[in-house]
C-alpha positions, -999 to +999 in steps of 0.1 A: +286-272-421+277-261-456+257-232-441+288-218-423+300-185-437+335-182-453+360-162-432+363-134-457+326-126-450+339-106-420+345-077-444+307-072-446+309-058-411+321-026-429+304-030-463+272-052-464+272-056-502+309-060-506+303-094-523+273-081-543+236-084-536+210-110-548+185-083-557+210-068-582+220-103-593+257-099-587+262-118-554+293-140-553+303-161-523+308-197-513+286-218-491+248-227-490+237-199-467+213-175-482+222-138-483+198-128-455+212-156-433+246-141-432+240-103-427+263-092-399+263-055-408+247-032-381+259+003-391+291+023-393+283+047-365+274+017-343+307+002-351+326+034-341+308+039-308+308+002-301+346+001-305+348+032-283+329+014-255+352-016-259+383+005-255+371+026-226+344+006-207+358-029-206+357-030-168+320-023-168+303-057-161+273-050-183+295-039-212+316-070-207+285-092-208+273-078-241+308-080-255+308-117-247+274-121-265+288-102-294+317-126-297+296-158-294+281-157-329+316-156-345+323-190-329+294-206-346+286-189-379+320-189-397+337-218-414+364-223-388+376-255-370+361-244-337+327-240-353+329-275-369+339-289-335+309-275-317+285-286-345+297-322-342+291-323-304+257-338-294+244-305-280+206-301-284+195-273-307+231-264-318+237-296-337+202-298-351+197-263-365+214-240-390+244-225-372+241-190-385+206-186-370+225-173-339+237-143-359+207-123-344+228-119-312+254-099-331+233-068-340+214-070-307+246-069-286+263-044-309+235-019-306+236-021-268+274-018-267+273+012-290+246+028-268+271+027-239+297+042-262+274+071-272+265+078-236+302+079-226+311+102-255+283+126-247+291+128-210+329+126-209+352+154-221+381+136-237+393+126-272+394+088-268+368+085-296+396+093-320+411+058-315+382+038-329+378+063-357+414+058-366+412+019-364+381+017-386+396+043-410+427+022-413+406-009-421+387+010-447+419+023-463+435-012-464+403-027-480+403+001-506+440-003-513+435-040-518+407-035-543+428-009-563+457-033-564+434-061-576+422-039-604+455-023-612+476-055-614+447-078-625+452-100-594+430-131-592+401-122-569+376-151-567+372-186-581+349-188-611+326-212-593+316-184-569+311-158-596+278-146-610+293-114-622+322-112-646+339-084-627+336-091-589+363-066-580+343-038-597+312-049-578+331-048-545+347-014-552+314+002-563+294-012-533+323-001-510+319+036-518+286+040-499+297+027-465+330+045-469+312+078-476+290+072-445+322+065-424+338+098-436+307+119-430+301+103-395+338+106-385+340+143-396+309+152-375+321+132-345+356+147-346+341+182-350+318+177-319+346+163-299+366+195-304+335+218-300+316+200-272+285+222-273+275+207-306+275+171-294+237+168-291+232+182-326+259+160-341+246+128-326+212+136-341+229+141-375+249+109-372+217+090-363+200+105-394+229+094-416+228+059-401+190+056-407+194+067-443+222+042-449+202+013-433+171+024-453+191+024-485+206-010-477+172-025-468+154-010-498+180-024-521+176-059-508+138-060-503+129-056-540+091-063-544+070-076-572+033-072-576+014-097-553-006-112-582+027-125-598+039-142-566+006-154-553-017-158-584-054-166-582-063-202-591-097-220-595-083-250-576-072-229-546-105-210-546-123-243-545-102-256-516-107-223-497-145-225-501-149-262-492-120-270-469-136-260-436-113-270-407-097-299-426-062-299-441-055-303-478-024-318-495-010-320-530+014-345-545+039-343-574+032-314-597+002-304-576+022-295-545+027-260-531+060-246-520+066-243-482+044-217-465+026-206-497-007-220-484-005-195-454-011-166-478-043-182-492-054-190-456-054-227-463-048-255-437-018-273-451+006-299-435+037-285-452+058-257-440+092-248-426+108-261-394+139-244-380+151-273-360+159-307-375+143-337-359+160-368-374+130-392-376+107-364-390+134-354-415+136-390-427+098-391-432+097-358-451+127-368-472+110-401-483+078-382-490+098-361-516+105-392-536+140-398-522+156-428-505+170-432-470+204-441-484+206-407-500+194-391-468+223-407-449+248-395-475+236-359-478+217-352-446+185-332-447+170-302-432+134-306-420+114-287-445+080-303-443+076-307-480+055-339-481+044-338-517+074-327-537+090-350-563+075-372-590+042-387-581+053-423-591+083-421-567+061-408-539+037-437-542+065-463-544+079-449-512+045-451-494 
């Protein structure tokens, strides 16, 4: 349950960095889920055309199917009572994995729904596209108004335990400007082409370019890279293992252990790694091998990261 996203995270459908970004060290939110595990943003233009398809093509069975798949992740990834209810049921995979892994269905289904919306807008001569533009614009306006009121009247915005930055409202307001600008540019182009239909093909190309630039900006901001030698440094020990290991596996204990999946970069055979699903008996084994006790396992629960050598060496050997 600690990996469920807070309900207010829904606003990131419109602004992916509304609550900051870990790459710029100003992320603030509750829960244990990593930033990348809760990305539900899929683009402003896709949101407009997806909503257009929802309003106009609900009777289309294929559109209805993808709308259903779009809704499913919201049942499992947010910290609502219905999510907790499903997680407590003995359903294979669902009750043994991190719930927000199902979030991949959201951008997949949204992209297909929006494609139906684009196709309808290009082929039908009406102005029904104005409704989703108005709805999304109203949401943008309300969010912007809320942030101005927070700043103007110094309204309490977030608990200090969630804050990495001293001014979370400023972070939200600044990061909100980019998606709002994308919305305004896309909306103006779509409205123009709706009124002057011969420009629709050109406008949809321009809207796609704006969307790609926005997604590229968003991804480049998050995927900040360091030089490889600082993340995966060369080591005499690792070179020795690489040259003498053959087809055997190596293992390190205590301070000599490697973080999960690091050995893969050095092309070493290693028993540790990351497992998405949580098998209870294996999780107990790996928890003990990190110098912990079964009593603590039962209290906290444990995700099956196969970290067999972590912890103090003395504790590891006592648990053997």
